Biotite code that builds the C-alpha atoms (Angstrom):
import biotite.structure as struc

atoms = struc.array([
    struc.Atom([106.674, 105.966, 72.909], chain_id="A", res_id=1, res_name="MET", atom_name="CA", element="C"),
    struc.Atom([108.347, 103.958, 75.381], chain_id="A", res_id=2, res_name="THR", atom_name="CA", element="C"),
    struc.Atom([106.013, 103.469, 78.586], chain_id="A", res_id=3, res_name="THR", atom_name="CA", element="C"),
    struc.Atom([107.508, 104.606, 82.200], chain_id="A", res_id=4, res_name="TYR", atom_name="CA", element="C"),
    struc.Atom([104.089, 105.875, 83.468], chain_id="A", res_id=5, res_name="ALA", atom_name="CA", element="C"),
    struc.Atom([100.694, 104.199, 82.863], chain_id="A", res_id=6, res_name="TYR", atom_name="CA", element="C"),
    struc.Atom([97.073, 104.998, 83.957], chain_id="A", res_id=7, res_name="ALA", atom_name="CA", element="C"),
    struc.Atom([95.116, 102.000, 85.070], chain_id="A", res_id=8, res_name="LEU", atom_name="CA", element="C"),
    struc.Atom([91.825, 103.387, 86.476], chain_id="A", res_id=9, res_name="GLY", atom_name="CA", element="C"),
    struc.Atom([92.332, 106.522, 88.719], chain_id="A", res_id=10, res_name="GLU", atom_name="CA", element="C"),
    struc.Atom([95.928, 105.372, 89.913], chain_id="A", res_id=11, res_name="ALA", atom_name="CA", element="C"),
    struc.Atom([99.312, 106.013, 88.074], chain_id="A", res_id=12, res_name="LEU", atom_name="CA", element="C"),
    struc.Atom([101.784, 103.321, 87.596], chain_id="A", res_id=13, res_name="TYR", atom_name="CA", element="C"),
    struc.Atom([105.485, 103.564, 87.111], chain_id="A", res_id=14, res_name="LEU", atom_name="CA", element="C"),
    struc.Atom([107.707, 101.090, 85.210], chain_id="A", res_id=15, res_name="ASN", atom_name="CA", element="C"),
    struc.Atom([111.420, 101.845, 85.854], chain_id="A", res_id=16, res_name="LEU", atom_name="CA", element="C"),
    struc.Atom([113.015, 98.602, 84.514], chain_id="A", res_id=17, res_name="THR", atom_name="CA", element="C"),
    struc.Atom([112.859, 95.488, 82.813], chain_id="A", res_id=18, res_name="SER", atom_name="CA", element="C"),
    struc.Atom([115.266, 93.339, 84.820], chain_id="A", res_id=19, res_name="ALA", atom_name="CA", element="C"),
    struc.Atom([114.247, 91.101, 87.688], chain_id="A", res_id=20, res_name="CYS", atom_name="CA", element="C"),
    struc.Atom([116.172, 89.223, 90.576], chain_id="A", res_id=21, res_name="THR", atom_name="CA", element="C"),
    struc.Atom([113.523, 86.581, 90.296], chain_id="A", res_id=22, res_name="LEU", atom_name="CA", element="C"),
    struc.Atom([112.438, 84.154, 87.058], chain_id="A", res_id=23, res_name="ALA", atom_name="CA", element="C"),
    struc.Atom([108.871, 83.476, 88.547], chain_id="A", res_id=24, res_name="CYS", atom_name="CA", element="C"),
    struc.Atom([107.261, 80.569, 86.704], chain_id="A", res_id=25, res_name="VAL", atom_name="CA", element="C"),
    struc.Atom([103.911, 82.347, 86.696], chain_id="A", res_id=26, res_name="PHE", atom_name="CA", element="C"),
    struc.Atom([105.283, 85.587, 85.108], chain_id="A", res_id=27, res_name="CYS", atom_name="CA", element="C"),
    struc.Atom([103.982, 86.166, 81.888], chain_id="A", res_id=28, res_name="PRO", atom_name="CA", element="C"),
    struc.Atom([107.068, 87.769, 80.314], chain_id="A", res_id=29, res_name="LYS", atom_name="CA", element="C"),
    struc.Atom([108.910, 84.514, 81.517], chain_id="A", res_id=30, res_name="ILE", atom_name="CA", element="C"),
    struc.Atom([106.339, 82.114, 80.733], chain_id="A", res_id=31, res_name="ARG", atom_name="CA", element="C"),
    struc.Atom([104.867, 83.674, 77.343], chain_id="A", res_id=32, res_name="ASP", atom_name="CA", element="C"),
    struc.Atom([107.292, 86.354, 76.423], chain_id="A", res_id=33, res_name="ASP", atom_name="CA", element="C"),
    struc.Atom([104.067, 88.696, 76.928], chain_id="A", res_id=34, res_name="ASP", atom_name="CA", element="C"),
    struc.Atom([105.066, 91.824, 78.149], chain_id="A", res_id=35, res_name="TRP", atom_name="CA", element="C"),
    struc.Atom([101.763, 93.561, 78.159], chain_id="A", res_id=36, res_name="VAL", atom_name="CA", element="C"),
    struc.Atom([99.880, 94.932, 80.949], chain_id="A", res_id=37, res_name="VAL", atom_name="CA", element="C"),
    struc.Atom([96.268, 96.768, 80.189], chain_id="A", res_id=38, res_name="GLY", atom_name="CA", element="C"),
    struc.Atom([97.034, 97.473, 76.898], chain_id="A", res_id=39, res_name="GLY", atom_name="CA", element="C"),
    struc.Atom([100.513, 98.932, 77.453], chain_id="A", res_id=40, res_name="TYR", atom_name="CA", element="C"),
    struc.Atom([103.735, 97.452, 76.519], chain_id="A", res_id=41, res_name="ASP", atom_name="CA", element="C"),
    struc.Atom([106.224, 97.569, 79.348], chain_id="A", res_id=42, res_name="LEU", atom_name="CA", element="C"),
    struc.Atom([109.458, 96.013, 77.817], chain_id="A", res_id=43, res_name="ARG", atom_name="CA", element="C"),
    struc.Atom([111.932, 98.938, 78.024], chain_id="A", res_id=44, res_name="LEU", atom_name="CA", element="C"),
    struc.Atom([115.199, 98.620, 75.858], chain_id="A", res_id=45, res_name="SER", atom_name="CA", element="C"),
    struc.Atom([116.989, 100.473, 78.449], chain_id="A", res_id=46, res_name="ARG", atom_name="CA", element="C"),
    struc.Atom([116.665, 101.663, 82.019], chain_id="A", res_id=47, res_name="ALA", atom_name="CA", element="C"),
    struc.Atom([115.255, 105.651, 82.233], chain_id="A", res_id=48, res_name="PRO", atom_name="CA", element="C"),
    struc.Atom([116.739, 108.249, 84.471], chain_id="A", res_id=49, res_name="SER", atom_name="CA", element="C"),
    struc.Atom([114.697, 109.896, 86.922], chain_id="A", res_id=50, res_name="ALA", atom_name="CA", element="C"),
    struc.Atom([113.877, 113.293, 85.100], chain_id="A", res_id=51, res_name="ASP", atom_name="CA", element="C"),
    struc.Atom([112.526, 110.715, 82.029], chain_id="A", res_id=52, res_name="GLU", atom_name="CA", element="C"),
    struc.Atom([110.279, 108.903, 84.387], chain_id="A", res_id=53, res_name="VAL", atom_name="CA", element="C"),
    struc.Atom([109.146, 112.350, 85.769], chain_id="A", res_id=54, res_name="TRP", atom_name="CA", element="C"),
    struc.Atom([108.735, 113.702, 82.656], chain_id="A", res_id=55, res_name="ASP", atom_name="CA", element="C"),
    struc.Atom([106.082, 111.192, 81.751], chain_id="A", res_id=56, res_name="GLN", atom_name="CA", element="C"),
    struc.Atom([104.217, 111.457, 85.454], chain_id="A", res_id=57, res_name="VAL", atom_name="CA", element="C"),
    struc.Atom([103.765, 115.098, 84.476], chain_id="A", res_id=58, res_name="LEU", atom_name="CA", element="C"),
    struc.Atom([102.273, 114.328, 81.121], chain_id="A", res_id=59, res_name="ARG", atom_name="CA", element="C"),
    struc.Atom([100.015, 111.796, 82.665], chain_id="A", res_id=60, res_name="ALA", atom_name="CA", element="C"),
    struc.Atom([98.870, 114.019, 85.329], chain_id="A", res_id=61, res_name="GLY", atom_name="CA", element="C"),
    struc.Atom([98.903, 113.552, 89.079], chain_id="A", res_id=62, res_name="LEU", atom_name="CA", element="C"),
    struc.Atom([95.457, 115.927, 89.895], chain_id="A", res_id=63, res_name="ALA", atom_name="CA", element="C"),
    struc.Atom([93.158, 113.542, 91.459], chain_id="A", res_id=64, res_name="GLY", atom_name="CA", element="C"),
    struc.Atom([95.693, 110.509, 91.503], chain_id="A", res_id=65, res_name="ARG", atom_name="CA", element="C"),
    struc.Atom([94.663, 108.181, 94.691], chain_id="A", res_id=66, res_name="PRO", atom_name="CA", element="C"),
    struc.Atom([98.225, 106.704, 94.607], chain_id="A", res_id=67, res_name="GLU", atom_name="CA", element="C"),
    struc.Atom([101.251, 106.136, 92.401], chain_id="A", res_id=68, res_name="VAL", atom_name="CA", element="C"),
    struc.Atom([102.416, 102.741, 92.314], chain_id="A", res_id=69, res_name="VAL", atom_name="CA", element="C"),
    struc.Atom([106.125, 101.239, 91.447], chain_id="A", res_id=70, res_name="PHE", atom_name="CA", element="C"),
    struc.Atom([105.419, 98.232, 89.358], chain_id="A", res_id=71, res_name="THR", atom_name="CA", element="C"),
    struc.Atom([105.607, 96.893, 85.917], chain_id="A", res_id=72, res_name="GLY", atom_name="CA", element="C"),
    struc.Atom([107.119, 93.652, 84.835], chain_id="A", res_id=73, res_name="LEU", atom_name="CA", element="C"),
    struc.Atom([110.663, 94.290, 86.101], chain_id="A", res_id=74, res_name="GLY", atom_name="CA", element="C"),
    struc.Atom([111.800, 94.571, 89.765], chain_id="A", res_id=75, res_name="GLU", atom_name="CA", element="C"),
    struc.Atom([111.567, 98.450, 90.795], chain_id="A", res_id=76, res_name="PRO", atom_name="CA", element="C"),
    struc.Atom([114.245, 98.225, 93.498], chain_id="A", res_id=77, res_name="THR", atom_name="CA", element="C"),
    struc.Atom([116.761, 97.141, 90.631], chain_id="A", res_id=78, res_name="ARG", atom_name="CA", element="C"),
    struc.Atom([116.801, 101.026, 90.094], chain_id="A", res_id=79, res_name="ARG", atom_name="CA", element="C"),
    struc.Atom([116.809, 102.049, 93.828], chain_id="A", res_id=80, res_name="LEU", atom_name="CA", element="C"),
    struc.Atom([118.065, 105.425, 93.661], chain_id="A", res_id=81, res_name="SER", atom_name="CA", element="C"),
    struc.Atom([115.562, 106.746, 90.914], chain_id="A", res_id=82, res_name="VAL", atom_name="CA", element="C"),
    struc.Atom([112.795, 105.176, 93.227], chain_id="A", res_id=83, res_name="LEU", atom_name="CA", element="C"),
    struc.Atom([113.801, 106.973, 96.123], chain_id="A", res_id=84, res_name="LEU", atom_name="CA", element="C"),
    struc.Atom([114.303, 110.286, 94.026], chain_id="A", res_id=85, res_name="GLU", atom_name="CA", element="C"),
    struc.Atom([111.006, 109.839, 92.614], chain_id="A", res_id=86, res_name="ILE", atom_name="CA", element="C"),
    struc.Atom([109.194, 108.900, 95.451], chain_id="A", res_id=87, res_name="THR", atom_name="CA", element="C"),
    struc.Atom([110.504, 112.297, 96.988], chain_id="A", res_id=88, res_name="ARG", atom_name="CA", element="C"),
    struc.Atom([109.321, 114.109, 93.892], chain_id="A", res_id=89, res_name="ARG", atom_name="CA", element="C"),
    struc.Atom([105.952, 112.882, 94.579], chain_id="A", res_id=90, res_name="LEU", atom_name="CA", element="C"),
    struc.Atom([105.537, 113.459, 98.095], chain_id="A", res_id=91, res_name="VAL", atom_name="CA", element="C"),
    struc.Atom([106.528, 116.845, 97.570], chain_id="A", res_id=92, res_name="ASP", atom_name="CA", element="C"),
    struc.Atom([104.036, 117.432, 94.850], chain_id="A", res_id=93, res_name="ALA", atom_name="CA", element="C"),
    struc.Atom([101.151, 116.213, 97.211], chain_id="A", res_id=94, res_name="GLY", atom_name="CA", element="C"),
    struc.Atom([100.619, 112.742, 96.132], chain_id="A", res_id=95, res_name="VAL", atom_name="CA", element="C"),
    struc.Atom([98.567, 111.016, 99.131], chain_id="A", res_id=96, res_name="ALA", atom_name="CA", element="C"),
    struc.Atom([99.816, 107.620, 98.683], chain_id="A", res_id=97, res_name="ARG", atom_name="CA", element="C"),
    struc.Atom([103.276, 106.214, 97.234], chain_id="A", res_id=98, res_name="VAL", atom_name="CA", element="C"),
    struc.Atom([103.040, 102.329, 96.936], chain_id="A", res_id=99, res_name="ARG", atom_name="CA", element="C"),
    struc.Atom([106.024, 99.909, 95.853], chain_id="A", res_id=100, res_name="LEU", atom_name="CA", element="C"),
    struc.Atom([105.202, 96.644, 94.751], chain_id="A", res_id=101, res_name="ASP", atom_name="CA", element="C"),
    struc.Atom([108.604, 94.554, 95.028], chain_id="A", res_id=102, res_name="THR", atom_name="CA", element="C"),
    struc.Atom([110.356, 91.065, 95.429], chain_id="A", res_id=103, res_name="ASP", atom_name="CA", element="C"),
    struc.Atom([111.161, 92.073, 98.811], chain_id="A", res_id=104, res_name="GLY", atom_name="CA", element="C"),
    struc.Atom([115.064, 91.268, 98.069], chain_id="A", res_id=105, res_name="LEU", atom_name="CA", element="C"),
    struc.Atom([116.473, 95.165, 98.032], chain_id="A", res_id=106, res_name="ALA", atom_name="CA", element="C"),
    struc.Atom([118.291, 94.726, 101.261], chain_id="A", res_id=107, res_name="SER", atom_name="CA", element="C"),
    struc.Atom([119.629, 91.579, 100.027], chain_id="A", res_id=108, res_name="LEU", atom_name="CA", element="C"),
    struc.Atom([121.068, 92.553, 96.724], chain_id="A", res_id=109, res_name="ARG", atom_name="CA", element="C"),
    struc.Atom([122.323, 96.244, 98.147], chain_id="A", res_id=110, res_name="GLU", atom_name="CA", element="C"),
    struc.Atom([123.793, 94.691, 101.577], chain_id="A", res_id=111, res_name="GLY", atom_name="CA", element="C"),
    struc.Atom([121.828, 96.627, 103.963], chain_id="A", res_id=112, res_name="ARG", atom_name="CA", element="C"),
    struc.Atom([118.488, 97.286, 105.126], chain_id="A", res_id=113, res_name="ASP", atom_name="CA", element="C"),
    struc.Atom([117.169, 99.813, 102.703], chain_id="A", res_id=114, res_name="VAL", atom_name="CA", element="C"),
    struc.Atom([113.516, 100.193, 104.285], chain_id="A", res_id=115, res_name="ILE", atom_name="CA", element="C"),
    struc.Atom([114.540, 103.218, 106.252], chain_id="A", res_id=116, res_name="PRO", atom_name="CA", element="C"),
    struc.Atom([115.710, 105.092, 103.099], chain_id="A", res_id=117, res_name="GLU", atom_name="CA", element="C"),
    struc.Atom([112.469, 104.176, 101.693], chain_id="A", res_id=118, res_name="MET", atom_name="CA", element="C"),
    struc.Atom([110.329, 105.453, 104.609], chain_id="A", res_id=119, res_name="ALA", atom_name="CA", element="C"),
    struc.Atom([112.552, 108.607, 104.905], chain_id="A", res_id=120, res_name="ARG", atom_name="CA", element="C"),
    struc.Atom([111.643, 109.257, 100.957], chain_id="A", res_id=121, res_name="ALA", atom_name="CA", element="C"),
    struc.Atom([108.160, 109.142, 101.950], chain_id="A", res_id=122, res_name="GLY", atom_name="CA", element="C"),
    struc.Atom([106.961, 105.578, 100.711], chain_id="A", res_id=123, res_name="LEU", atom_name="CA", element="C"),
    struc.Atom([103.542, 105.011, 102.402], chain_id="A", res_id=124, res_name="GLY", atom_name="CA", element="C"),
    struc.Atom([102.627, 101.396, 101.010], chain_id="A", res_id=125, res_name="ALA", atom_name="CA", element="C"),
    struc.Atom([104.766, 98.233, 100.507], chain_id="A", res_id=126, res_name="LEU", atom_name="CA", element="C"),
    struc.Atom([103.278, 95.061, 98.665], chain_id="A", res_id=127, res_name="VAL", atom_name="CA", element="C"),
    struc.Atom([106.042, 92.319, 98.974], chain_id="A", res_id=128, res_name="VAL", atom_name="CA", element="C"),
    struc.Atom([105.430, 89.346, 96.628], chain_id="A", res_id=129, res_name="SER", atom_name="CA", element="C"),
    struc.Atom([106.310, 86.650, 99.082], chain_id="A", res_id=130, res_name="LEU", atom_name="CA", element="C"),
    struc.Atom([104.631, 83.832, 97.117], chain_id="A", res_id=131, res_name="ASN", atom_name="CA", element="C"),
    struc.Atom([105.236, 80.861, 99.096], chain_id="A", res_id=132, res_name="ALA", atom_name="CA", element="C"),
    struc.Atom([104.868, 79.764, 102.812], chain_id="A", res_id=133, res_name="PRO", atom_name="CA", element="C"),
    struc.Atom([108.179, 78.165, 102.992], chain_id="A", res_id=134, res_name="ASP", atom_name="CA", element="C"),
    struc.Atom([111.459, 78.368, 101.555], chain_id="A", res_id=135, res_name="SER", atom_name="CA", element="C"),
    struc.Atom([111.131, 75.115, 99.210], chain_id="A", res_id=136, res_name="ALA", atom_name="CA", element="C"),
    struc.Atom([107.839, 76.198, 97.839], chain_id="A", res_id=137, res_name="THR", atom_name="CA", element="C"),
    struc.Atom([109.430, 79.650, 96.993], chain_id="A", res_id=138, res_name="TYR", atom_name="CA", element="C"),
    struc.Atom([112.090, 78.440, 95.211], chain_id="A", res_id=139, res_name="VAL", atom_name="CA", element="C"),
    struc.Atom([110.392, 76.222, 93.019], chain_id="A", res_id=140, res_name="ARG", atom_name="CA", element="C"),
    struc.Atom([107.798, 79.208, 92.163], chain_id="A", res_id=141, res_name="LEU", atom_name="CA", element="C"),
    struc.Atom([110.686, 81.935, 92.205], chain_id="A", res_id=142, res_name="CYS", atom_name="CA", element="C"),
    struc.Atom([114.080, 80.530, 90.868], chain_id="A", res_id=143, res_name="PRO", atom_name="CA", element="C"),
    struc.Atom([116.736, 82.838, 91.622], chain_id="A", res_id=144, res_name="ASN", atom_name="CA", element="C"),
    struc.Atom([120.538, 83.016, 92.378], chain_id="A", res_id=145, res_name="GLN", atom_name="CA", element="C"),
    struc.Atom([120.222, 83.037, 95.955], chain_id="A", res_id=146, res_name="TYR", atom_name="CA", element="C"),
    struc.Atom([118.308, 80.082, 96.257], chain_id="A", res_id=147, res_name="GLY", atom_name="CA", element="C"),
    struc.Atom([116.347, 79.546, 99.772], chain_id="A", res_id=148, res_name="GLU", atom_name="CA", element="C"),
    struc.Atom([118.033, 82.324, 101.324], chain_id="A", res_id=149, res_name="ALA", atom_name="CA", element="C"),
    struc.Atom([115.894, 84.813, 99.070], chain_id="A", res_id=150, res_name="ALA", atom_name="CA", element="C"),
    struc.Atom([112.867, 83.682, 100.837], chain_id="A", res_id=151, res_name="TRP", atom_name="CA", element="C"),
    struc.Atom([114.207, 84.389, 104.053], chain_id="A", res_id=152, res_name="GLU", atom_name="CA", element="C"),
    struc.Atom([115.357, 87.753, 102.983], chain_id="A", res_id=153, res_name="ALA", atom_name="CA", element="C"),
    struc.Atom([112.193, 88.814, 101.426], chain_id="A", res_id=154, res_name="ALA", atom_name="CA", element="C"),
    struc.Atom([110.365, 87.862, 105.207], chain_id="A", res_id=155, res_name="ARG", atom_name="CA", element="C"),
    struc.Atom([113.356, 90.104, 106.813], chain_id="A", res_id=156, res_name="ASP", atom_name="CA", element="C"),
    struc.Atom([112.270, 92.892, 104.366], chain_id="A", res_id=157, res_name="PHE", atom_name="CA", element="C"),
    struc.Atom([108.719, 92.271, 105.425], chain_id="A", res_id=158, res_name="LEU", atom_name="CA", element="C"),
    struc.Atom([109.553, 92.365, 109.250], chain_id="A", res_id=159, res_name="ARG", atom_name="CA", element="C"),
    struc.Atom([111.505, 95.787, 108.769], chain_id="A", res_id=160, res_name="SER", atom_name="CA", element="C"),
    struc.Atom([108.977, 97.122, 106.827], chain_id="A", res_id=161, res_name="ALA", atom_name="CA", element="C"),
    struc.Atom([106.078, 96.589, 109.241], chain_id="A", res_id=162, res_name="ALA", atom_name="CA", element="C"),
    struc.Atom([107.817, 98.773, 111.646], chain_id="A", res_id=163, res_name="GLY", atom_name="CA", element="C"),
    struc.Atom([108.146, 101.976, 109.719], chain_id="A", res_id=164, res_name="CYS", atom_name="CA", element="C"),
    struc.Atom([106.195, 101.991, 106.630], chain_id="A", res_id=165, res_name="ILE", atom_name="CA", element="C"),
    struc.Atom([102.359, 102.897, 107.368], chain_id="A", res_id=166, res_name="PRO", atom_name="CA", element="C"),
    struc.Atom([100.948, 99.928, 104.796], chain_id="A", res_id=167, res_name="ASP", atom_name="CA", element="C"),
    struc.Atom([102.638, 96.640, 104.561], chain_id="A", res_id=168, res_name="VAL", atom_name="CA", element="C"),
    struc.Atom([101.127, 93.565, 102.601], chain_id="A", res_id=169, res_name="GLU", atom_name="CA", element="C"),
    struc.Atom([102.594, 90.078, 101.599], chain_id="A", res_id=170, res_name="ALA", atom_name="CA", element="C"),
    struc.Atom([101.063, 88.876, 98.463], chain_id="A", res_id=171, res_name="SER", atom_name="CA", element="C"),
    struc.Atom([100.904, 85.258, 97.233], chain_id="A", res_id=172, res_name="PHE", atom_name="CA", element="C"),
    struc.Atom([100.135, 84.189, 93.481], chain_id="A", res_id=173, res_name="VAL", atom_name="CA", element="C"),
    struc.Atom([97.225, 81.578, 93.723], chain_id="A", res_id=174, res_name="GLY", atom_name="CA", element="C"),
    struc.Atom([99.117, 78.960, 91.857], chain_id="A", res_id=175, res_name="VAL", atom_name="CA", element="C"),
    struc.Atom([97.162, 75.442, 91.779], chain_id="A", res_id=176, res_name="PRO", atom_name="CA", element="C"),
    struc.Atom([97.777, 73.584, 95.110], chain_id="A", res_id=177, res_name="GLY", atom_name="CA", element="C"),
    struc.Atom([99.412, 76.354, 96.878], chain_id="A", res_id=178, res_name="LEU", atom_name="CA", element="C"),
    struc.Atom([98.249, 76.377, 100.779], chain_id="A", res_id=179, res_name="ASP", atom_name="CA", element="C"),
    struc.Atom([96.406, 79.712, 101.071], chain_id="A", res_id=180, res_name="ALA", atom_name="CA", element="C"),
    struc.Atom([95.919, 79.491, 104.580], chain_id="A", res_id=181, res_name="GLU", atom_name="CA", element="C"),
    struc.Atom([99.787, 78.688, 105.422], chain_id="A", res_id=182, res_name="ALA", atom_name="CA", element="C"),
    struc.Atom([100.649, 81.632, 103.441], chain_id="A", res_id=183, res_name="CYS", atom_name="CA", element="C"),
    struc.Atom([97.897, 83.815, 105.240], chain_id="A", res_id=184, res_name="ARG", atom_name="CA", element="C"),
    struc.Atom([99.544, 82.796, 108.522], chain_id="A", res_id=185, res_name="MET", atom_name="CA", element="C"),
    struc.Atom([103.075, 83.532, 107.279], chain_id="A", res_id=186, res_name="GLU", atom_name="CA", element="C"),
    struc.Atom([101.858, 87.333, 106.280], chain_id="A", res_id=187, res_name="ALA", atom_name="CA", element="C"),
    struc.Atom([100.420, 87.846, 109.849], chain_id="A", res_id=188, res_name="GLU", atom_name="CA", element="C"),
    struc.Atom([103.394, 86.198, 111.639], chain_id="A", res_id=189, res_name="ARG", atom_name="CA", element="C"),
    struc.Atom([105.840, 88.807, 109.933], chain_id="A", res_id=190, res_name="LEU", atom_name="CA", element="C"),
    struc.Atom([103.224, 91.952, 110.519], chain_id="A", res_id=191, res_name="GLY", atom_name="CA", element="C"),
    struc.Atom([101.713, 92.297, 107.325], chain_id="A", res_id=192, res_name="ALA", atom_name="CA", element="C"),
    struc.Atom([98.132, 92.014, 105.733], chain_id="A", res_id=193, res_name="ARG", atom_name="CA", element="C"),
    struc.Atom([97.782, 89.162, 103.305], chain_id="A", res_id=194, res_name="PHE", atom_name="CA", element="C"),
    struc.Atom([96.782, 89.145, 99.733], chain_id="A", res_id=195, res_name="ARG", atom_name="CA", element="C"),
    struc.Atom([95.809, 86.519, 97.363], chain_id="A", res_id=196, res_name="LEU", atom_name="CA", element="C"),
    struc.Atom([96.605, 87.298, 93.670], chain_id="A", res_id=197, res_name="ARG", atom_name="CA", element="C"),
    struc.Atom([94.728, 85.652, 91.092], chain_id="A", res_id=198, res_name="PRO", atom_name="CA", element="C"),
    struc.Atom([96.678, 83.000, 89.017], chain_id="A", res_id=199, res_name="TYR", atom_name="CA", element="C"),
    struc.Atom([97.356, 83.511, 85.357], chain_id="A", res_id=200, res_name="ASP", atom_name="CA", element="C"),
    struc.Atom([96.037, 87.301, 85.646], chain_id="A", res_id=201, res_name="ARG", atom_name="CA", element="C"),
    struc.Atom([98.028, 90.415, 85.542], chain_id="A", res_id=202, res_name="VAL", atom_name="CA", element="C"),
    struc.Atom([96.656, 94.119, 85.874], chain_id="A", res_id=203, res_name="GLY", atom_name="CA", element="C"),
    struc.Atom([94.316, 96.244, 88.051], chain_id="A", res_id=204, res_name="ARG", atom_name="CA", element="C"),
    struc.Atom([92.108, 93.775, 89.908], chain_id="A", res_id=205, res_name="LEU", atom_name="CA", element="C"),
    struc.Atom([90.223, 93.371, 93.011], chain_id="A", res_id=206, res_name="LYS", atom_name="CA", element="C"),
    struc.Atom([91.991, 90.393, 94.965], chain_id="A", res_id=207, res_name="GLU", atom_name="CA", element="C"),
    struc.Atom([91.266, 88.206, 98.010], chain_id="A", res_id=208, res_name="GLN", atom_name="CA", element="C"),
    struc.Atom([92.591, 89.801, 101.199], chain_id="A", res_id=209, res_name="GLY", atom_name="CA", element="C"),
    struc.Atom([93.390, 93.183, 99.630], chain_id="A", res_id=210, res_name="GLY", atom_name="CA", element="C"),
    struc.Atom([92.757, 95.838, 97.060], chain_id="A", res_id=211, res_name="ASN", atom_name="CA", element="C"),
    struc.Atom([94.632, 96.437, 93.706], chain_id="A", res_id=212, res_name="ALA", atom_name="CA", element="C"),
])
């Protein structure tokens, strides 16, 4: 069965798309064509509807889940309308915490600040993969069609989120040579907590500066 919802530990993770805006050099699907996380193959042949995702959510069960997370090996906000619809359903179902792991480029792609829409839907936590303390490093690690403007857009996204989403983090993959302290300072300047993710590991892990 195609994986749209998968459990790791007590949390439930939602996989909405295989499409990305970035081609990060450390991403296993880019580097190794590896789409497996925690034993689940997350490669999708097509984008699912909200109802298809919700069906798997219900099959997996929501009782006792501490949180539900939009993540996967694609960028969840590429399916923004589905993400917002599922968030509303999760909140209505009584889920305590709904989190989004994102590249922070949704507002740039959509041409508007989408953070207020996420807040109204009930999103409670946001982790933005900023990945670099400066635009040049970002472009080297995260090639994309927008160039250095993408780093600025992700920073703007974090600033906006810090004003209306309860829990906001900026995450950075600890690639060799990355200045972790400069990354920490950048996260704090933007009003976000700092998270350093282990390099070359994907999955549900305890990480420096934050929880999985």
